[in-house]
MIDOSE-1310 file (N, C-alpha, C; in nm, 2 decimals, decimal comma, always signed):
residues 278
mikd	+0,08/-0,12/+0,00/+0,00/+0,00/+0,00/+0,09/+0,13/+0,00; +0,19/+0,13/+0,08/+0,28/+0,24/+0,09/+0,42/+0,21/+0,04; +0,47/+0,29/-0,05/+0,60/+0,26/-0,10/+0,70/+0,37/-0,08; +0,69/+0,47/-0,16/+0,80/+0,58/-0,16/+0,75/+0,71/-0,10
kvym	+0,64/+0,71/-0,04/+0,59/+0,84/+0,02/+0,51/+0,81/+0,15; +0,49/+0,91/+0,23/+0,40/+0,89/+0,35/+0,26/+0,89/+0,30; +0,18/+0,79/+0,34/+0,04/+0,77/+0,31/-0,04/+0,85/+0,42; -0,12/+0,94/+0,37/-0,19/+1,03/+0,46/-0,34/+1,01/+0,46
igei	-0,39/+0,98/+0,58/-0,53/+0,94/+0,60/-0,60/+1,06/+0,67; -0,71/+1,11/+0,61/-0,80/+1,20/+0,67/-0,91/+1,13/+0,75; -0,90/+1,12/+0,88/-1,00/+1,05/+0,96/-1,13/+1,14/+0,97; -1,22/+1,11/+0,89/-1,35/+1,18/+0,90/-1,43/+1,13/+1,02
ginh	-1,42/+0,99/+1,04/-1,49/+0,93/+1,16/-1,64/+0,96/+1,15; -1,69/+1,03/+1,25/-1,83/+1,07/+1,25/-1,84/+1,23/+1,25; -1,73/+1,29/+1,21/-1,73/+1,44/+1,20/-1,82/+1,49/+1,09; -1,88/+1,40/+1,01/-1,98/+1,44/+0,92/-2,12/+1,46/+0,98
ngdl	-2,13/+1,42/+1,11/-2,25/+1,44/+1,19/-2,38/+1,38/+1,12; -2,36/+1,28/+1,04/-2,47/+1,21/+0,98/-2,51/+1,28/+0,85; -2,44/+1,38/+0,80/-2,47/+1,46/+0,68/-2,38/+1,42/+0,57; -2,43/+1,36/+0,46/-2,35/+1,32/+0,35/-2,29/+1,44/+0,28
niak	-2,35/+1,55/+0,28/-2,29/+1,67/+0,21/-2,16/+1,71/+0,29; -2,16/+1,71/+0,42/-2,04/+1,74/+0,50/-1,93/+1,63/+0,47; -1,97/+1,51/+0,46/-1,88/+1,40/+0,43/-1,81/+1,43/+0,29; -1,89/+1,47/+0,19/-1,83/+1,50/+0,06/-1,74/+1,62/+0,06
klid	-1,77/+1,72/+0,14/-1,68/+1,83/+0,15/-1,55/+1,79/+0,22; -1,55/+1,70/+0,31/-1,43/+1,65/+0,38/-1,35/+1,56/+0,28; -1,42/+1,49/+0,20/-1,35/+1,41/+0,09/-1,28/+1,51/-0,01; -1,35/+1,62/-0,04/-1,29/+1,72/-0,13/-1,17/+1,78/-0,07
avna	-1,17/+1,80/+0,07/-1,05/+1,85/+0,13/-0,93/+1,75/+0,13; -0,96/+1,62/+0,15/-0,86/+1,52/+0,13/-0,80/+1,52/-0,01; -0,88/+1,53/-0,11/-0,83/+1,54/-0,25/-0,75/+1,67/-0,28; -0,81/+1,78/-0,24/-0,75/+1,91/-0,27/-0,61/+1,93/-0,20
cnwd	-0,60/+1,87/-0,08/-0,47/+1,88/+0,00/-0,37/+1,77/-0,04; -0,41/+1,69/-0,14/-0,32/+1,58/-0,18/-0,29/+1,48/-0,07; -0,39/+1,45/+0,01/-0,39/+1,34/+0,10/-0,43/+1,22/+0,02; -0,42/+1,10/+0,08/-0,44/+0,98/+0,01/-0,58/+0,91/+0,03
cakf	-0,63/+0,93/+0,16/-0,74/+0,84/+0,19/-0,84/+0,92/+0,29; -0,97/+0,90/+0,26/-1,07/+0,95/+0,36/-1,12/+0,83/+0,43; -1,12/+0,84/+0,57/-1,16/+0,72/+0,65/-1,28/+0,75/+0,73; -1,36/+0,65/+0,74/-1,48/+0,67/+0,82/-1,48/+0,56/+0,94
qkrn	-1,58/+0,56/+1,02/-1,60/+0,46/+1,12/-1,73/+0,39/+1,10; -1,73/+0,26/+1,10/-1,85/+0,18/+1,08/-1,89/+0,10/+1,20; -2,01/+0,11/+1,25/-2,06/+0,04/+1,37/-2,20/-0,01/+1,35; -2,23/-0,12/+1,42/-2,37/-0,16/+1,44/-2,40/-0,10/+1,58
pdvc	-2,47/+0,01/+1,59/-2,49/+0,07/+1,73/-2,55/-0,02/+1,83; -2,64/-0,11/+1,78/-2,70/-0,20/+1,88/-2,60/-0,30/+1,95; -2,49/-0,33/+1,87/-2,39/-0,41/+1,92/-2,28/-0,33/+2,00; -2,25/-0,21/+1,95/-2,14/-0,14/+2,01/-2,17/-0,05/+2,13
vpea	-2,30/-0,01/+2,14/-2,34/+0,08/+2,26/-2,36/-0,01/+2,38; -2,30/+0,01/+2,49/-2,32/-0,07/+2,61/-2,47/-0,06/+2,65; -2,52/-0,17/+2,70/-2,67/-0,17/+2,74/-2,70/-0,06/+2,84; -2,61/-0,03/+2,93/-2,64/+0,07/+3,03/-2,65/+0,21/+2,97
qksv	-2,59/+0,23/+2,85/-2,59/+0,36/+2,78/-2,70/+0,38/+2,68; -2,76/+0,27/+2,64/-2,86/+0,28/+2,53/-2,97/+0,38/+2,56; -3,03/+0,38/+2,68/-3,14/+0,46/+2,71/-3,11/+0,59/+2,77; -2,98/+0,62/+2,79/-2,94/+0,75/+2,85/-2,98/+0,86/+2,75
mret	-3,04/+0,96/+2,80/-3,08/+1,08/+2,72/-2,97/+1,17/+2,69; -2,97/+1,22/+2,57/-2,86/+1,31/+2,52/-2,91/+1,43/+2,45; -2,86/+1,55/+2,47/-2,89/+1,67/+2,40/-2,81/+1,67/+2,27; -2,88/+1,68/+2,15/-2,82/+1,68/+2,02/-2,87/+1,80/+1,94
pwgk	-2,81/+1,83/+1,83/-2,86/+1,94/+1,74/-2,99/+1,90/+1,68; -3,03/+1,77/+1,69/-3,16/+1,72/+1,63/-3,27/+1,70/+1,74; -3,24/+1,76/+1,86/-3,33/+1,74/+1,97/-3,28/+1,64/+2,07; -3,35/+1,62/+2,18/-3,32/+1,53/+2,29/-3,36/+1,39/+2,24
mtyl	-3,26/+1,29/+2,26/-3,29/+1,16/+2,22/-3,20/+1,06/+2,30; -3,23/+0,93/+2,29/-3,15/+0,84/+2,37/-3,01/+0,83/+2,30; -2,92/+0,78/+2,37/-2,78/+0,77/+2,31/-2,78/+0,67/+2,20; -2,86/+0,56/+2,21/-2,87/+0,47/+2,10/-2,93/+0,53/+1,97
dyky	-3,03/+0,61/+1,99/-3,09/+0,68/+1,87/-3,00/+0,78/+1,81; -2,92/+0,84/+1,90/-2,82/+0,94/+1,85/-2,71/+0,86/+1,76; -2,67/+0,75/+1,81/-2,56/+0,67/+1,74/-2,62/+0,63/+1,60; -2,74/+0,59/+1,60/-2,80/+0,55/+1,47/-2,82/+0,68/+1,38
rvef	-2,84/+0,79/+1,44/-2,87/+0,92/+1,37/-2,74/+0,96/+1,29; -2,62/+0,93/+1,34/-2,50/+0,97/+1,28/-2,43/+0,85/+1,20; -2,50/+0,74/+1,19/-2,43/+0,62/+1,13/-2,48/+0,62/+0,98; -2,38/+0,61/+0,89/-2,41/+0,59/+0,75/-2,43/+0,44/+0,72
esaq	-2,53/+0,42/+0,63/-2,56/+0,29/+0,58/-2,53/+0,27/+0,43; -2,59/+0,17/+0,37/-2,55/+0,13/+0,23/-2,57/+0,25/+0,14; -2,68/+0,32/+0,15/-2,71/+0,43/+0,05/-2,60/+0,53/+0,05; -2,56/+0,57/+0,18/-2,46/+0,68/+0,19/-2,32/+0,62/+0,14
yndi	-2,29/+0,50/+0,18/-2,15/+0,45/+0,15/-2,15/+0,42/+0,00; -2,26/+0,38/-0,07/-2,25/+0,36/-0,21/-2,22/+0,50/-0,28; -2,28/+0,60/-0,23/-2,25/+0,74/-0,28/-2,11/+0,78/-0,25; -2,06/+0,75/-0,13/-1,92/+0,78/-0,10/-1,83/+0,70/-0,19
dryc	-1,86/+0,58/-0,22/-1,77/+0,50/-0,30/-1,76/+0,56/-0,44; -1,88/+0,60/-0,50/-1,88/+0,66/-0,63/-1,80/+0,79/-0,63; -1,83/+0,87/-0,53/-1,77/+1,01/-0,52/-1,62/+1,00/-0,51; -1,57/+0,91/-0,43/-1,42/+0,89/-0,42/-1,36/+0,84/-0,54
aekp	-1,43/+0,75/-0,61/-1,37/+0,70/-0,74/-1,36/+0,81/-0,85; -1,45/+0,91/-0,84/-1,44/+1,02/-0,94/-1,32/+1,11/-0,92; -1,26/+1,11/-0,80/-1,16/+1,21/-0,77/-1,03/+1,18/-0,84; -0,96/+1,07/-0,83/-0,99/+0,96/-0,74/-0,92/+0,98/-0,60
vdwt	-0,98/+0,92/-0,50/-0,91/+0,92/-0,37/-0,96/+0,79/-0,30; -0,87/+0,73/-0,22/-0,90/+0,61/-0,15/-1,00/+0,64/-0,04; -1,08/+0,54/+0,00/-1,16/+0,56/+0,12/-1,17/+0,42/+0,19; -1,19/+0,42/+0,32/-1,21/+0,30/+0,40/-1,28/+0,34/+0,53
asvw	-1,28/+0,24/+0,62/-1,34/+0,26/+0,75/-1,27/+0,18/+0,86; -1,28/+0,23/+0,98/-1,25/+0,14/+1,10/-1,37/+0,06/+1,12; -1,35/-0,07/+1,16/-1,47/-0,15/+1,18/-1,47/-0,18/+1,33; -1,59/-0,17/+1,39/-1,61/-0,18/+1,53/-1,68/-0,31/+1,58
dlds	-1,72/-0,39/+1,48/-1,78/-0,52/+1,52/-1,79/-0,61/+1,39; -1,83/-0,73/+1,41/-1,83/-0,83/+1,30/-1,93/-0,79/+1,19; -2,04/-0,73/+1,23/-2,14/-0,69/+1,13/-2,08/-0,58/+1,04; -2,00/-0,49/+1,10/-1,94/-0,38/+1,02/-1,83/-0,43/+0,93
lkfi	-1,76/-0,53/+0,98/-1,66/-0,60/+0,89/-1,73/-0,66/+0,77; -1,83/-0,73/+0,79/-1,91/-0,79/+0,68/-1,96/-0,68/+0,58; -2,01/-0,57/+0,64/-2,06/-0,46/+0,56/-1,95/-0,40/+0,47; -1,83/-0,38/+0,53/-1,73/-0,31/+0,45/-1,67/-0,40/+0,34
qnyq	-1,68/-0,53/+0,36/-1,63/-0,62/+0,25/-1,71/-0,61/+0,12; -1,82/-0,53/+0,12/-1,90/-0,51/+0,00/-1,83/-0,41/-0,09; -1,72/-0,35/-0,04/-1,65/-0,24/-0,12/-1,50/-0,28/-0,13; -1,44/-0,23/-0,24/-1,30/-0,25/-0,27/-1,21/-0,15/-0,19
vpfi	-1,20/-0,17/-0,06/-1,12/-0,07/+0,02/-0,98/-0,11/+0,02; -0,88/-0,02/+0,03/-0,74/-0,05/+0,02/-0,69/-0,12/+0,15; -0,76/-0,09/+0,26/-0,73/-0,16/+0,39/-0,85/-0,14/+0,48; -0,84/-0,22/+0,59/-0,94/-0,19/+0,70/-0,86/-0,17/+0,83
kips	-0,93/-0,10/+0,92/-0,85/-0,07/+1,04/-0,93/-0,11/+1,17; -0,85/-0,16/+1,27/-0,90/-0,19/+1,40/-0,87/-0,07/+1,49; -0,97/-0,01/+1,55/-0,95/+0,10/+1,64/-0,88/+0,06/+1,77; -0,82/+0,15/+1,83/-0,76/+0,12/+1,96/-0,85/+0,05/+2,06
alit	-0,98/+0,09/+2,06/-1,07/+0,04/+2,16/-1,09/-0,11/+2,14; -1,06/-0,17/+2,03/-1,09/-0,31/+2,00/-0,96/-0,39/+1,97; -0,85/-0,34/+2,01/-0,72/-0,42/+1,98/-0,72/-0,54/+2,06; -0,79/-0,55/+2,17/-0,80/-0,68/+2,25/-0,91/-0,77/+2,21
dsel	-0,99/-0,74/+2,11/-1,09/-0,82/+2,06/-1,04/-0,93/+1,97; -1,00/-1,04/+2,02/-0,93/-1,14/+1,94/-1,02/-1,19/+1,82; -1,15/-1,21/+1,85/-1,24/-1,26/+1,74/-1,24/-1,16/+1,63; -1,25/-1,03/+1,65/-1,25/-0,93/+1,55/-1,12/-0,92/+1,48
lrac	-1,01/-0,93/+1,55/-0,88/-0,93/+1,49/-0,86/-1,04/+1,39; -0,90/-1,16/+1,44/-0,88/-1,28/+1,35/-0,97/-1,27/+1,23; -1,09/-1,23/+1,25/-1,19/-1,22/+1,13/-1,14/-1,12/+1,03; -1,09/-1,00/+1,08/-1,03/-0,90/+0,98/-0,91/-0,96/+0,91
aetk	-0,82/-1,02/+0,98/-0,70/-1,08/+0,91/-0,74/-1,19/+0,81; -0,84/-1,26/+0,84/-0,88/-1,37/+0,75/-0,94/-1,32/+0,62; -0,98/-1,20/+0,61/-1,03/-1,14/+0,49/-0,92/-1,12/+0,39; -0,79/-1,12/+0,44/-0,67/-1,09/+0,36/-0,67/-0,95/+0,30
iplm	-0,76/-0,87/+0,34/-0,75/-0,72/+0,31/-0,64/-0,67/+0,40; -0,55/-0,58/+0,34/-0,45/-0,52/+0,43/-0,51/-0,46/+0,56; -0,44/-0,48/+0,67/-0,50/-0,45/+0,80/-0,41/-0,36/+0,88; -0,47/-0,26/+0,93/-0,40/-0,16/+1,02/-0,46/-0,17/+1,16
istg	-0,38/-0,16/+1,26/-0,43/-0,16/+1,40/-0,37/-0,04/+1,47; -0,46/+0,02/+1,55/-0,42/+0,14/+1,63/-0,39/+0,09/+1,77; -0,29/+0,15/+1,84/-0,24/+0,10/+1,96/-0,26/+0,19/+2,08; -0,35/+0,29/+2,07/-0,38/+0,38/+2,18/-0,43/+0,30/+2,31
mstl	-0,40/+0,35/+2,42/-0,44/+0,30/+2,56/-0,41/+0,15/+2,57; -0,30/+0,10/+2,50/-0,27/-0,04/+2,51/-0,13/-0,07/+2,57; -0,12/-0,18/+2,64/+0,01/-0,22/+2,69/+0,09/-0,29/+2,58; +0,22/-0,30/+2,60/+0,30/-0,37/+2,50/+0,26/-0,51/+2,49
teid	+0,22/-0,58/+2,60/+0,17/-0,72/+2,59/+0,05/-0,73/+2,51; -0,04/-0,63/+2,52/-0,17/-0,63/+2,44/-0,14/-0,62/+2,29; -0,04/-0,53/+2,26/+0,00/-0,51/+2,12/+0,06/-0,64/+2,07; +0,15/-0,70/+2,15/+0,22/-0,82/+2,11/+0,11/-0,93/+2,07
eavn	+0,01/-0,94/+2,16/-0,09/-1,04/+2,14/-0,17/-1,02/+2,01; -0,20/-0,89/+1,99/-0,28/-0,85/+1,87/-0,20/-0,88/+1,74; -0,07/-0,84/+1,74/+0,01/-0,87/+1,62/+0,03/-1,02/+1,60; +0,05/-1,09/+1,71/+0,06/-1,24/+1,69/-0,06/-1,31/+1,63
iilk	-0,18/-1,26/+1,68/-0,30/-1,32/+1,62/-0,31/-1,29/+1,47; -0,27/-1,17/+1,43/-0,28/-1,14/+1,29/-0,17/-1,21/+1,21; -0,05/-1,22/+1,26/+0,06/-1,29/+1,19/+0,03/-1,44/+1,17; -0,04/-1,50/+1,27/-0,07/-1,64/+1,26/-0,17/-1,67/+1,14
vgvn	-0,24/-1,57/+1,10/-0,33/-1,58/+0,99/-0,26/-1,56/+0,86; -0,13/-1,51/+0,87/-0,05/-1,49/+0,75/-0,06/-1,35/+0,69; -0,10/-1,25/+0,78/-0,11/-1,11/+0,74/+0,00/-1,03/+0,82; +0,07/-0,94/+0,75/+0,16/-0,85/+0,82/+0,09/-0,71/+0,84
pivm	+0,06/-0,68/+0,96/-0,02/-0,56/+0,98/+0,06/-0,43/+0,97; +0,00/-0,32/+0,95/+0,06/-0,19/+0,98/+0,02/-0,15/+1,12; +0,11/-0,12/+1,20/+0,09/-0,09/+1,34/+0,10/+0,07/+1,36; -0,01/+0,12/+1,41/-0,02/+0,27/+1,43/+0,01/+0,31/+1,57
hcns	+0,12/+0,37/+1,60/+0,14/+0,43/+1,73/+0,04/+0,54/+1,76; -0,01/+0,55/+1,88/-0,13/+0,63/+1,91/-0,14/+0,66/+2,06; -0,18/+0,78/+2,09/-0,23/+0,81/+2,23/-0,38/+0,85/+2,21; -0,46/+0,78/+2,29/-0,61/+0,80/+2,27/-0,67/+0,91/+2,34
sypa	-0,60/+1,00/+2,40/-0,66/+1,12/+2,46/-0,69/+1,22/+2,35; -0,80/+1,29/+2,37/-0,85/+1,39/+2,28/-0,87/+1,53/+2,35; -0,78/+1,63/+2,33/-0,66/+1,62/+2,26/-0,54/+1,55/+2,34; -0,45/+1,50/+2,27/-0,33/+1,43/+2,33/-0,23/+1,54/+2,37
khde	-0,17/+1,52/+2,49/-0,07/+1,61/+2,54/+0,07/+1,57/+2,48; +0,15/+1,67/+2,45/+0,28/+1,64/+2,40/+0,37/+1,55/+2,48; +0,36/+1,57/+2,62/+0,45/+1,49/+2,70/+0,40/+1,35/+2,73; +0,29/+1,31/+2,66/+0,23/+1,18/+2,66/+0,24/+1,11/+2,53
lnls	+0,29/+1,17/+2,43/+0,29/+1,11/+2,29/+0,40/+1,00/+2,28; +0,52/+1,02/+2,34/+0,62/+0,92/+2,34/+0,65/+0,86/+2,20; +0,68/+0,96/+2,11/+0,71/+0,92/+1,97/+0,83/+0,83/+1,95; +0,92/+0,82/+2,05/+1,03/+0,74/+2,04/+1,00/+0,59/+2,03
lipf	+0,87/+0,56/+2,05/+0,82/+0,42/+2,03/+0,81/+0,38/+1,88; +0,81/+0,48/+1,79/+0,80/+0,45/+1,65/+0,91/+0,36/+1,60; +1,04/+0,40/+1,62/+1,15/+0,31/+1,57/+1,15/+0,18/+1,66; +1,11/+0,19/+1,78/+1,11/+0,07/+1,87/+1,01/-0,03/+1,81
lkdr	+0,89/+0,01/+1,78/+0,79/-0,08/+1,73/+0,83/-0,13/+1,59; +0,89/-0,05/+1,51/+0,94/-0,10/+1,38/+1,04/-0,22/+1,40; +1,13/-0,20/+1,49/+1,23/-0,31/+1,51/+1,16/-0,43/+1,57; +1,06/-0,41/+1,66/+1,00/-0,52/+1,73/+0,91/-0,61/+1,64
ydcq	+0,84/-0,54/+1,55/+0,74/-0,62/+1,47/+0,79/-0,63/+1,32; +0,89/-0,56/+1,28/+0,94/-0,57/+1,14/+0,83/-0,55/+1,04; +0,76/-0,44/+1,06/+0,65/-0,41/+0,97/+0,64/-0,26/+0,96; +0,55/-0,21/+0,88/+0,53/-0,06/+0,86/+0,47/-0,01/+0,99
igys	+0,52/+0,11/+1,03/+0,47/+0,17/+1,15/+0,41/+0,31/+1,11; +0,29/+0,34/+1,16/+0,23/+0,47/+1,13/+0,21/+0,54/+1,26; +0,15/+0,66/+1,25/+0,12/+0,74/+1,36/-0,02/+0,80/+1,35; -0,11/+0,77/+1,44/-0,24/+0,83/+1,45/-0,24/+0,94/+1,55
ghee	-0,24/+1,06/+1,51/-0,22/+1,17/+1,60/-0,35/+1,24/+1,65; -0,36/+1,27/+1,78/-0,48/+1,34/+1,83/-0,44/+1,47/+1,89; -0,32/+1,52/+1,87/-0,28/+1,64/+1,92/-0,34/+1,76/+1,85; -0,33/+1,88/+1,90/-0,40/+1,99/+1,84/-0,31/+2,06/+1,73
dlep	-0,18/+2,03/+1,73/-0,09/+2,10/+1,64/-0,03/+2,00/+1,54; +0,07/+2,05/+1,46/+0,12/+1,97/+1,35/+0,26/+1,90/+1,38; +0,34/+1,96/+1,47/+0,48/+1,92/+1,49/+0,49/+1,78/+1,52; +0,41/+1,72/+1,61/+0,44/+1,57/+1,64/+0,42/+1,48/+1,52
svva	+0,33/+1,52/+1,43/+0,31/+1,43/+1,31/+0,43/+1,44/+1,22; +0,49/+1,56/+1,21/+0,61/+1,58/+1,13/+0,73/+1,50/+1,19; +0,74/+1,51/+1,33/+0,85/+1,43/+1,40/+0,83/+1,28/+1,38; +0,70/+1,24/+1,38/+0,67/+1,10/+1,36/+0,73/+1,05/+1,23
valg	+0,72/+1,13/+1,12/+0,77/+1,09/+0,99/+0,92/+1,08/+1,00; +0,98/+1,18/+1,06/+1,13/+1,18/+1,08/+1,18/+1,06/+1,15; +1,09/+1,00/+1,24/+1,13/+0,88/+1,32/+1,10/+0,75/+1,25; +1,04/+0,76/+1,13/+1,02/+0,64/+1,05/+0,87/+0,61/+1,02
atvi	+0,77/+0,69/+1,06/+0,64/+0,66/+1,03/+0,61/+0,67/+0,88; +0,55/+0,57/+0,82/+0,51/+0,58/+0,68/+0,37/+0,60/+0,65; +0,29/+0,61/+0,76/+0,15/+0,64/+0,75/+0,12/+0,75/+0,86; +0,04/+0,85/+0,82/+0,00/+0,95/+0,91/-0,15/+0,96/+0,90
erhi	-0,22/+0,95/+1,02/-0,36/+0,96/+1,03/-0,40/+1,08/+1,12; -0,48/+1,17/+1,07/-0,53/+1,28/+1,16/-0,68/+1,30/+1,13; -0,75/+1,33/+1,24/-0,89/+1,36/+1,23/-0,90/+1,50/+1,16; -1,00/+1,51/+1,07/-1,02/+1,63/+1,00/-1,16/+1,69/+1,01
tldh	-1,18/+1,82/+1,00/-1,30/+1,88/+1,02/-1,31/+2,01/+0,92; -1,43/+2,05/+0,90/-1,45/+2,17/+0,83/-1,44/+2,29/+0,92; -1,47/+2,27/+1,05/-1,47/+2,39/+1,14/-1,46/+2,33/+1,28; -1,36/+2,38/+1,36/-1,34/+2,33/+1,50/-1,47/+2,36/+1,59
nmwg	-1,55/+2,45/+1,54/-1,67/+2,49/+1,62/-1,79/+2,41/+1,59; -1,78/+2,31/+1,50/-1,90/+2,22/+1,47/-1,93/+2,14/+1,59; -2,06/+2,09/+1,60/-2,10/+2,01/+1,71/-2,04/+1,87/+1,70; -1,99/+1,82/+1,82/-1,94/+1,69/+1,82/-1,81/+1,69/+1,90
tdhk	-1,77/+1,57/+1,95/-1,66/+1,56/+2,05/-1,52/+1,56/+1,98; -1,51/+1,53/+1,85/-1,38/+1,51/+1,79/-1,33/+1,64/+1,71; -1,42/+1,74/+1,69/-1,39/+1,85/+1,61/-1,27/+1,93/+1,66; -1,26/+1,95/+1,80/-1,16/+2,04/+1,86/-1,02/+1,98/+1,83
ssle	-1,01/+1,85/+1,83/-0,87/+1,79/+1,81/-0,85/+1,75/+1,66; -0,93/+1,80/+1,57/-0,92/+1,77/+1,43/-0,85/+1,89/+1,36; -0,80/+1,86/+1,24/-0,74/+1,96/+1,15/-0,84/+2,02/+1,06; -0,84/+2,15/+1,05/-0,92/+2,22/+0,95/-0,84/+2,21/+0,81
vmam	-0,90/+2,25/+0,71/-0,85/+2,23/+0,57/-0,71/+2,30/+0,55; -0,69/+2,42/+0,60/-0,57/+2,49/+0,58/-0,45/+2,41/+0,65; -0,48/+2,36/+0,77/-0,38/+2,29/+0,85/-0,35/+2,16/+0,77; -0,45/+2,09/+0,71/-0,42/+1,97/+0,63/-0,32/+2,00/+0,52
dilr	-0,34/+2,11/+0,45/-0,25/+2,15/+0,34/-0,11/+2,18/+0,40; -0,10/+2,25/+0,51/+0,03/+2,28/+0,57/+0,10/+2,15/+0,61; +0,03/+2,06/+0,67/+0,09/+1,94/+0,72/+0,15/+1,85/+0,60; +0,08/+1,84/+0,49/+0,12/+1,77/+0,38/+0,25/+1,83/+0,33
kris	+0,26/+1,96/+0,32/+0,38/+2,03/+0,27/+0,50/+2,01/+0,36; +0,48/+2,02/+0,49/+0,58/+2,00/+0,59/+0,64/+1,86/+0,58; +0,55/+1,76/+0,57/+0,59/+1,62/+0,56/+0,67/+1,59/+0,44; +0,63/+1,65/+0,33/+0,70/+1,64/+0,20/+0,85/+1,69/+0,21
vvre	+0,86/+1,80/+0,28/+1,00/+1,86/+0,30/+1,08/+1,77/+0,39; +1,02/+1,71/+0,50/+1,09/+1,62/+0,59/+1,14/+1,50/+0,51; +1,05/+1,44/+0,43/+1,09/+1,32/+0,36/+1,20/+1,35/+0,26; +1,20/+1,46/+0,20/+1,30/+1,50/+0,10/+1,43/+1,53/+0,18
tigi	+1,43/+1,59/+0,29/+1,54/+1,62/+0,37/+1,61/+1,49/+0,43; +1,53/+1,40/+0,47/+1,59/+1,28/+0,53/+1,66/+1,20/+0,43; +1,61/+1,18/+0,31/+1,68/+1,11/+0,20/+1,70/+0,96/+0,23; +1,81/+0,91/+0,19/+1,84/+0,76/+0,21/+1,97/+0,75/+0,28
peki	+1,99/+0,64/+0,36/+2,12/+0,63/+0,44/+2,24/+0,58/+0,35; +2,27/+0,66/+0,25/+2,38/+0,63/+0,16/+2,47/+0,76/+0,14; +2,59/+0,75/+0,18/+2,68/+0,87/+0,17/+2,73/+0,89/+0,03; +2,70/+1,00/-0,03/+2,75/+1,03/-0,16/+2,79/+1,17/-0,17
vtds	+2,87/+1,20/-0,28/+2,90/+1,34/-0,31/+2,79/+1,39/-0,41; +2,72/+1,49/-0,36/+2,61/+1,53/-0,44/+2,65/+1,61/-0,56; +2,57/+1,63/-0,66/+2,60/+1,70/-0,78/+2,65/+1,84/-0,75; +2,58/+1,90/-0,65/+2,61/+2,04/-0,62/+2,75/+2,05/-0,55
ekei	+2,79/+1,94/-0,49/+2,92/+1,94/-0,42/+3,04/+1,92/-0,52; +3,01/+1,86/-0,63/+3,12/+1,81/-0,72/+3,21/+1,93/-0,77; +3,15/+2,04/-0,81/+3,23/+2,15/-0,86/+3,31/+2,21/-0,74; +3,25/+2,22/-0,62/+3,32/+2,27/-0,51/+3,44/+2,18/-0,47
rakl	+3,41/+2,05/-0,48/+3,51/+1,95/-0,45/+3,64/+1,97/-0,54; +3,60/+1,99/-0,67/+3,71/+2,00/-0,77/+3,80/+2,12/-0,74; +3,74/+2,23/-0,68/+3,82/+2,35/-0,65/+3,90/+2,34/-0,52; +3,84/+2,27/-0,42/+3,90/+2,28/-0,29/+3,98/+2,15/-0,25
rk	+3,97/+2,04/-0,32/+4,04/+1,92/-0,29/+4,17/+1,92/-0,37; +4,28/+1,89/-0,31/+4,41/+1,88/-0,39/+4,43/+1,73/-0,43
């Protein structure tokens, strides 16, 4: 999936607030900023919402409703995803989704997605991990709020099925604090699992994502929004469109600057060398 550049994922999640037009505008942003993929989250709310939370009342822009009704209100189904699939193909831009349950995994297999992702919340769900790996679709796992033992166990489950996952370093706080990001784990994880390592960032600024690339991350995922002031829990720690553009440019400069670990005399040095070396 990723070869000679950093693969950049715009995590739309549920920042579309159940509105397909907002989702399309965010896909437009991914395309315009030269990012690679628009990612959503797919759930069966009846499975994912804990029983104790289903009947809890919640204030929403659409009125007061139970938490379960709210989760259904912002969940896209086949009609919306069919439209998203067509819309992304026209750009073209990749799209995919994090799957939160087995029903959602079955749903997403109706589409030709470049990869599927296991969110940090479900990295210990061995049944879901195994089922995702058995599809043989490239698999990405996020490692927020996980111990090293839990990550080891998840990777081993996937490897036993014959799939080499992309492991995403992550801190699951929204927003994440700089002193809790621990980006030094990126080269550590790369050595430990001998696979591609990415970074799923929830910080409010851009610098940690750039540093992650300098440390070897080949995938960057950031939540994106049209406006920080939109209703919803993820918008504050998401990137607006201008920041998306800036981040792509900074990462391109970093990759160019890092180069390859091969010592050579560059073309621009050769004339100087001829003058100064005896």
